[in-house]
C-alpha positions in Angstrom: 0.0 0.0 0.0 3.0 2.3 0.7 4.1 1.8 -2.9 0.8 2.8 -4.3 0.6 6.0 -2.2 4.2 6.9 -3.1 3.4 6.5 -6.8 0.3 8.6 -6.4 2.3 11.4 -4.8 5.0 11.2 -7.6 2.2 11.5 -10.2 0.9 14.6 -8.5 4.4 16.1 -8.3 4.9 15.4 -12.0 1.7 17.1 -12.9 2.7 20.1 -10.9 6.2 20.2 -12.5 4.7 20.1 -16.0 2.3 22.9 -15.1 5.1 25.0 -13.7 7.3 24.4 -16.7 4.6 25.5 -19.1 3.7 28.5 -17.1 7.3 29.7 -16.7 8.6 28.6 -20.1 11.0 25.9 -18.9 11.1 22.2 -20.0 11.8 19.1 -17.9 15.0 17.3 -19.0 13.0 14.1 -19.7 10.9 16.1 -22.2 13.8 18.0 -23.8 13.2 18.7 -27.5 15.8 17.7 -30.2 18.9 19.9 -30.2 21.5 20.5 -32.8 24.1 18.8 -30.5 21.9 15.8 -29.8 21.2 12.7 -31.8 18.3 10.2 -31.5 19.2 6.8 -30.1 16.4 4.2 -30.1 16.7 1.9 -27.1 14.9 -1.4 -27.7 13.9 -3.7 -24.8 11.7 -6.7 -24.2 9.6 -7.2 -21.2 11.1 -8.8 -18.1 7.8 -10.5 -17.4 4.6 -11.1 -19.2 1.6 -13.4 -18.5 -2.1 -14.0 -19.0 -4.4 -14.1 -16.0 -7.7 -16.0 -16.2 -10.8 -15.0 -14.3 -12.2 -18.6 -14.2 -8.9 -20.3 -13.6 -8.0 -18.0 -10.8 -5.1 -20.0 -9.3 -3.4 -21.1 -12.6 -0.2 -19.5 -13.8 0.2 -18.9 -17.5 3.7 -17.3 -17.5 5.3 -19.6 -19.9 2.7 -19.4 -22.7 3.8 -18.1 -26.1 0.7 -15.9 -26.4 -0.9 -13.2 -24.2 -4.7 -13.6 -24.3 -6.9 -10.5 -24.2 -10.6 -11.5 -23.8 -12.3 -14.9 -23.3 -12.3 -14.3 -19.6 -8.6 -13.3 -19.6 -6.4 -10.2 -19.3 -2.7 -9.7 -20.1 0.1 -8.3 -18.0 3.5 -7.0 -19.0 6.4 -5.5 -17.1 9.5 -3.5 -18.2 12.6 -2.4 -16.3 13.5 1.2 -17.4 16.5 1.6 -15.1 18.9 1.4 -18.0 17.5 4.6 -19.5 19.6 7.6 -18.5 19.1 10.1 -21.4 16.2 12.5 -22.1 13.2 10.7 -23.6 11.7 11.8 -26.9 9.1 9.1 -27.4 8.2 5.6 -26.4 6.3 3.0 -28.4 5.3 -0.5 -27.5 5.2 -2.8 -30.5 3.0 -5.8 -30.1 2.3 -8.6 -32.7 -1.0 -10.4 -33.1 -0.9 -14.2 -32.8 -4.3 -15.0 -34.2 -6.8 -13.5 -36.7 -9.4 -12.3 -34.3 -10.3 -8.6 -34.3 -10.4 -7.1 -30.8 -10.9 -3.9 -28.9 -8.9 -3.4 -25.8 -7.6 -0.8 -23.3 -4.2 -0.4 -21.7 -3.7 0.4 -18.0 -0.7 1.3 -15.9 -0.4 -0.5 -12.6 1.4 0.6 -9.4 1.9 -3.1 -8.5 5.4 -4.0 -9.8 6.5 -6.8 -7.5 4.8 -9.6 -9.5 6.6 -12.3 -11.4 5.5 -14.1 -14.6 6.4 -17.4 -13.0 3.9 -17.0 -10.1 1.2 -14.5 -11.0 -2.4 -15.6 -11.1 -5.8 -13.9 -11.2 -6.2 -14.3 -7.5 -2.7 -12.7 -6.8 -3.4 -9.8 -9.1 -6.9 -9.2 -7.7 -6.7 -10.6 -4.1 -10.1 -11.4 -2.6 -11.6 -9.3 0.1 -14.4 -11.0 1.9 -14.4 -13.7 -0.8 -14.8 -11.1 -3.6 -11.9 -10.0 -5.9 -10.8 -6.5 -5.0 -10.2 -4.9 -8.4 -8.6 -1.8 -6.8 -5.6 -3.5 -5.2 -3.6 -3.4 -8.5 -3.8 0.4 -8.6 -4.7 0.4 -12.3 -5.1 3.7 -14.2 -6.2 4.0 -17.8 -3.7 5.2 -20.4 -6.0 7.2 -22.6 -3.3 8.1 -25.1 -2.2 4.5 -25.7 -3.8 4.5 -29.2 -5.0 7.0 -31.8 -8.5 5.9 -31.0 -10.0 4.8 -27.7 -10.3 1.9 -27.2 -7.4 0.4 -29.0 -8.0 -2.0 -31.9 -6.1 -5.2 -32.9 -7.1 -6.6 -36.2 -5.5 -8.4 -39.1 -3.6 -11.7 -39.6 -1.1 -13.2 -37.2 2.0 -11.1 -37.2 0.2 -7.8 -37.6 1.8 -5.0 -35.7 -0.1 -3.2 -33.0 1.6 0.0 -31.8 0.9 1.4 -28.3 2.0 5.0 -27.5 3.6 5.1 -24.0 5.6 8.3 -24.2 3.9 10.1 -21.3 3.6 6.9 -19.3 7.3 6.1 -19.6 8.4 9.7 -18.8 6.2 9.6 -15.7 7.6 6.2 -14.7 11.1 7.5 -14.9 10.3 9.7 -11.9 9.3 6.6 -9.9 10.8 3.2 -9.4 11.4 2.7 -13.2 9.4 -0.5 -13.2 6.5 -0.2 -15.6 3.6 -2.6 -15.3 0.9 -2.7 -17.9 -2.5 -4.4 -18.0 -4.4 -5.1 -21.3 -8.2 -5.6 -21.0 -10.8 -6.6 -23.5 -13.5 -4.0 -24.2 -16.4 -3.6 -26.5 -16.3 -1.1 -29.4 -17.2 1.8 -27.0 -14.4 1.0 -24.6 -16.5 -0.7 -21.9 -14.6 -3.5 -20.2 -16.0 -6.8 -21.5 -13.6 -9.5 -20.5 -15.9 -12.3 -21.7 -15.8 -11.2 -25.4 -13.8 -13.2 -28.0 -10.1 -12.8 -27.4 -7.2 -11.7 -29.5 -3.8 -13.3 -28.9 -0.7 -11.2 -28.7 2.8 -12.8 -29.0 4.5 -13.1 -25.7 8.2 -12.8 -25.0 8.4 -16.6 -25.0 7.1 -16.7 -28.6 9.8 -18.0 -31.0 7.9 -18.1 -34.3 10.1 -15.5 -35.8 13.6 -14.2 -35.2 12.9 -10.7 -36.6 10.9 -9.1 -33.8 7.7 -11.1 -33.5 7.9 -10.7 -29.7 6.9 -7.5 -27.9 9.5 -4.7 -27.8 9.4 -1.3 -26.2 11.2 1.2 -28.3 12.3 4.4 -26.5 13.8 7.2 -28.5 16.3 9.1 -26.4 18.5 12.1 -27.0 22.2 11.7 -26.7 25.2 13.8 -27.6 26.7 11.5 -30.2 28.4 12.0 -33.6 28.1 9.2 -36.2 31.7 8.2 -35.5 30.8 8.0 -31.7 27.9 5.6 -32.5 30.1 3.2 -34.4 32.9 3.5 -31.9 30.6 2.8 -28.9 28.9 -0.1 -30.6 32.2 -1.6 -31.6 33.5 -1.5 -28.1 30.4 -3.2 -26.8 30.8 -6.0 -29.4 34.4 -6.5 -28.5 33.5 -6.7 -24.8 30.7 -9.2 -25.5 32.4 -11.6 -27.9 36.2 -11.1 -28.2 38.3 -13.9 -26.6 35.3 -15.9 -25.6 34.9 -19.7 -25.5 31.4 -20.9 -26.6 29.5 -24.2 -26.6 26.0 -22.9 -27.4 24.5 -20.7 -30.1 25.4 -17.0 -30.1 22.9 -14.2 -30.4 24.7 -11.9 -32.9 22.9 -8.6 -32.9 22.0 -7.0 -36.2 21.7 -3.6 -34.6 24.0 -1.9 -32.1 23.0 -0.2 -28.9 23.2 3.2 -30.6 21.4 1.9 -33.8 24.3 1.0 -36.0 23.5 -1.7 -38.6 25.6 -4.8 -38.1 26.4 -7.7 -40.5 28.5 -10.7 -39.5 31.0 -13.0 -41.2 32.7 -16.1 -39.8 36.0 -17.6 -40.8 34.6 -21.1 -40.0 30.9 -21.1 -40.9 30.6 -24.9 -40.5 31.5 -24.5 -36.8 30.1 -21.0 -36.1 27.8 -19.7 -38.8 27.3 -16.1 -39.8 24.0 -16.3 -37.9 25.7 -17.5 -34.7 24.7 -21.2 -34.9 27.4 -23.3 -33.1 28.3 -26.8 -34.3 30.8 -28.2 -31.8 33.6 -30.5 -32.9 33.4 -34.1 -31.8 35.2 -35.0 -28.6 37.9 -36.7 -30.6 38.8 -33.4 -32.3 40.3 -30.1 -31.0 38.6 -26.9 -30.0 38.2 -24.6 -33.1 39.4 -21.0 -33.1 37.0 -18.8 -35.2 37.4 -15.2 -36.3 34.2 -13.3 -36.2 34.0 -10.1 -38.2 31.3 -7.5 -37.5 30.7 -4.7 -40.0 29.1 -1.7 -38.4 27.4 1.0 -40.5 25.7 4.2 -39.8 25.2 7.4 -41.7 27.5 6.3 -44.6 30.4 5.5 -42.2 31.6 1.9 -41.9 34.0 0.1 -39.6 34.8 -3.5 -38.6 35.3 -5.3 -35.3 37.3 -8.5 -35.3 36.7 -10.9 -32.5 38.4 -14.2 -31.7 36.1 -16.9 -30.5 36.9 -20.5 -29.6 34.2 -23.1 -30.2 34.7 -25.9 -27.6 34.7 -29.5 -28.6 32.1 -31.8 -27.3 32.8 -33.2 -23.8 34.3 -36.7 -23.5 31.3 -39.1 -23.4 30.6 -41.5 -20.5 30.6 -45.2 -21.1 26.8 -45.2 -21.3 26.9 -42.4 -23.9 29.5 -44.2 -25.9 27.5 -47.4 -26.0 24.2 -45.6 -26.7 25.6 -43.6 -29.6 27.4 -46.6 -31.1 24.2 -48.6 -30.9 22.3 -45.9 -32.7 24.8 -45.7 -35.5 25.0 -49.5 -35.9 21.2 -49.8 -36.2 21.1 -47.0 -38.7 23.9 -48.7 -40.8 23.0 -52.4 -40.6 19.4 -53.0 -39.7 17.1 -54.2 -42.5 20.1 -54.4 -44.9 19.8 -56.5 -48.0 22.9 -58.6 -48.2 24.3 -60.0 -51.5 27.9 -60.6 -50.5 30.1 -60.7 -47.4 29.4 -58.0 -44.8 32.0 -56.0 -43.0 30.8 -56.3 -39.4 32.3 -53.5 -37.3 34.4 -54.7 -34.4 34.7 -51.2 -33.0 32.1 -48.4 -32.6 32.6 -45.5 -34.9 31.7 -42.9 -32.2 32.6 -44.2 -28.8 35.0 -46.9 -29.8 33.0 -49.5 -28.0 33.9 -53.1 -28.5 31.4 -54.9 -30.7 30.8 -58.6 -31.1 28.3 -60.3 -33.5 26.3 -63.6 -33.3 24.2 -64.9 -36.2 21.0 -67.0 -35.7 21.8 -68.6 -39.1 25.6 -68.9 -39.4 25.3 -71.1 -42.5 23.8 -68.1 -44.3 25.7 -65.2 -42.6 28.5 -66.2 -40.3 29.5 -64.4 -37.1 32.3 -62.9 -39.1 30.0 -61.7 -41.9 30.7 -64.3 -44.5 27.6 -64.7 -46.7 26.4 -67.9 -48.4 23.2 -67.0 -50.3 20.4 -69.6 -50.7 20.4 -71.5 -53.9 18.1 -70.4 -56.8 15.5 -73.1 -56.0 15.4 -72.1 -52.3 13.8 -69.0 -50.7 15.3 -65.7 -49.5 16.7 -65.9 -46.0 16.0 -63.6 -43.0 18.9 -63.5 -40.6 18.9 -62.0 -37.1 22.3 -60.8 -35.8 22.8 -60.3 -32.1 25.1 -57.4 -31.4 26.9 -57.0 -28.1 28.2 -53.5 -27.5 30.6 -52.9 -24.6 32.5 -49.9 -23.2 34.1 -49.8 -19.7 31.4 -50.9 -17.2 28.5 -50.7 -19.7 27.3 -53.4 -21.9 24.1 -53.5 -24.1 22.7 -56.0 -26.5 20.7 -55.1 -29.6 19.6 -56.9 -32.8 19.8 -56.1 -36.5 18.1 -58.0 -39.4 19.5 -59.0 -42.7 17.7 -60.1 -45.8 19.8 -62.5 -47.9 18.2 -63.0 -51.4 18.5 -66.3 -53.0 20.8 -66.7 -56.0 19.4 -66.0 -59.4 19.5 -68.5 -62.2 22.3 -67.9 -64.6 21.3 -68.0 -68.3 23.2 -67.5 -71.4 21.1 -64.4 -72.2 21.8 -62.8 -68.8 25.5 -63.6 -69.2 25.6 -62.0 -72.6 23.6 -59.0 -71.4 26.1 -58.3 -68.6 29.1 -58.7 -70.9 27.6 -56.3 -73.3 26.9 -53.8 -70.5 30.5 -54.1 -69.3 31.6 -53.0 -72.8 29.2 -50.1 -72.7 30.5 -49.1 -69.2 34.1 -49.0 -70.5 33.1 -46.8 -73.4 31.2 -44.5 -71.0 34.2 -44.2 -68.7 36.5 -43.3 -71.5 34.0 -40.7 -72.8 34.8 -38.4 -69.9 38.2 -36.9 -69.2 39.6 -36.0 -65.8 39.6 -32.3 -64.9 37.5 -29.4 -63.6 36.2 -28.0 -66.8 32.6 -28.4 -68.1 31.9 -32.1 -68.8 34.9 -33.4 -67.0 35.0 -35.7 -63.9 37.3 -36.3 -61.0 39.8 -39.2 -60.9 38.0 -40.5 -57.8 34.8 -40.8 -59.8 36.6 -42.7 -62.5 38.2 -45.0 -60.0 34.9 -45.7 -58.3 33.2 -46.6 -61.6 36.2 -48.8 -62.6 35.8 -50.7 -59.3 32.2 -51.6 -60.2 33.2 -52.6 -63.7 35.8 -55.0 -62.2 33.2 -56.3 -59.8 30.9 -57.0 -62.8 33.8 -58.8 -64.6 34.3 -61.0 -61.6 30.6 -61.9 -61.6 30.9 -63.0 -65.2 33.9 -65.2 -64.4 32.4 -66.7 -61.2 30.1 -69.7 -62.0 28.0 -68.7 -58.9 28.1 -65.0 -59.6 24.7 -63.1 -59.5 24.3 -61.8 -63.1 21.2 -59.7 -62.2 22.9 -58.1 -59.3 26.0 -57.4 -61.4 23.8 -55.7 -64.1 21.9 -53.7 -61.5 25.1 -52.4 -59.8 26.7 -51.6 -63.1 23.7 -49.6 -64.3 23.4 -47.7 -61.0 27.2 -46.9 -61.0 27.1 -45.6 -64.5 24.2 -43.2 -63.6 26.1 -42.0 -60.6 29.3 -41.6 -62.6 27.5 -39.3 -65.1 26.1 -37.2 -62.3 29.6 -36.3 -61.1 30.4 -34.4 -64.4 31.0 -30.7 -64.0 27.9 -28.7 -65.2 28.1 -25.5 -67.1 25.2 -23.7 -68.8 27.5 -21.2 -70.4 26.8 -20.6 -74.1 29.8 -21.6 -76.3 28.1 -21.3 -79.7 25.5 -18.6 -79.9 24.5 -19.4 -83.5 23.7 -23.1 -82.6 22.7 -22.2 -79.0 25.2 -24.8 -77.8 26.1 -24.9 -74.1 29.3 -26.1 -72.6 27.8 -29.1 -70.7 24.3 -28.3 -69.6 22.1 -29.9 -67.0 19.9 -31.0 -69.9 22.8 -32.7 -71.6 23.7 -34.5 -68.4 20.2 -35.7 -67.9 20.0 -36.8 -71.5 23.3 -38.8 -71.1 21.8 -40.6 -68.1 18.7 -41.4 -70.0 20.7 -42.9 -72.9 22.7 -45.0 -70.4 19.5 -46.2 -68.8 18.1 -47.1 -72.2 21.2 -49.1 -73.1 20.8 -51.0 -69.8 17.1 -51.8 -70.6 18.0 -53.0 -74.0 20.2 -55.7 -72.4 17.5 -57.0 -70.0 16.4 -60.6 -70.3 13.8 -61.0 -73.1 11.6 -62.8 -70.6 11.3 -59.6 -68.6 10.9 -57.1 -71.5 9.2 -57.8 -74.8 10.8 -57.0 -78.1 8.2 -54.3 -78.6 9.3 -52.6 -75.3 12.9 -52.8 -76.4 12.0 -51.2 -79.8 10.3 -48.4 -77.9 13.4 -47.8 -75.8 15.6 -47.9 -78.9 13.5 -45.1 -80.4 
């Protein structure tokens, strides 16, 4: 109650001072007009607390909600700490953003009750009951009649629509008090009569993360400060260096796009894969080293530009526990092996790729897939085999058992037609490989791409020479490898012959080469699978 009376007296004193100033021709420093030696600096701050209070859920706290609800038996609260404002105030505007499409009228009140917290506030705490009835006077609310151009205020439009609230006089008045500004938003009808039960409009709260460009509430206070353009840049540069230079980080950084004195800031990272230009941190694995990163901020205002260079160290991930090693190695093993279709011997990992756990394997059908990964496919007159592998993963004091499943297809029947088809395709593959040269120019490929394709050609040759080799599998792998090989060629849509509209090696040409390769493969398929008519169509 003492706080309320104190604020009431302060308000009376302010009114007297304003009358005195007008009568005698003087101006309060907080209301000082622009001066040739002063520049406008816009201070932007979010609320320290905001919450919805519910008249029918009077003991429930809604402080973590992403929306503030005005209406439907609810009112909204918001609090700002103005203690950082030390310069004369020119204007103050609260920017709110709608979070639904409902059109709503509302009024804004200032409250003398500043000791509330968003984590505990409820309807009953804001309006404590006296004799079993809520006392609506306890919060010391006073209408801010200048909050909007019209009274009551109106919120309409789609989600994300800006609603501006004029708080200039209110903020100036609060600067003479405890500098804690509490606001109340109440639903009204079109004439301004409080009507809390009417349909609500939702306003994005400070917890709302739908957008990174200011979707949450922000109070913008224009202050007057003796600053040159060079001063602005120098001041903001110093603050950036204090905030980021020689820091070690393990979580994302919030890199400001605007300085404290309104300079525009852009960012560049020397290691964007570790620390992006937007401040996203991707820590090195625990087996790697910490990564030093140079962050460069470019500050601009009034045609003047300067840069601030900051050294930041991105810390590697912490050394995992035995349980973490086993869990991660298990996750990676399942992703790699489970439900794999196995045509040949399988390389079964003995060591985890993340935590270096010890791994042992046990097959429920060792005649098909041995514990060492040796594969013997069922004969052509048998059925495909399903094999379950027990995997034992061990690190330190932690051991875990999991299972992965393999499908082992039966061998296909070798026919003279299939054999001839694969031999023909091997010849086509050799011609395709020789068609591309190694280099970085349009239409060229890397040596690695050539080597990978050659390895599959050799595999297909071994299938031909092996009496038990799977001809269909050899054909399938060769066709897939050829298509992949073509996709590695360097693309260039540059025109090299204007008259004939000829491009260096266009995307269209690459796709056409792949289609021709696919067609050649289809033409080699067993006649039992494709009719002659189908092959004639492909040939066309």
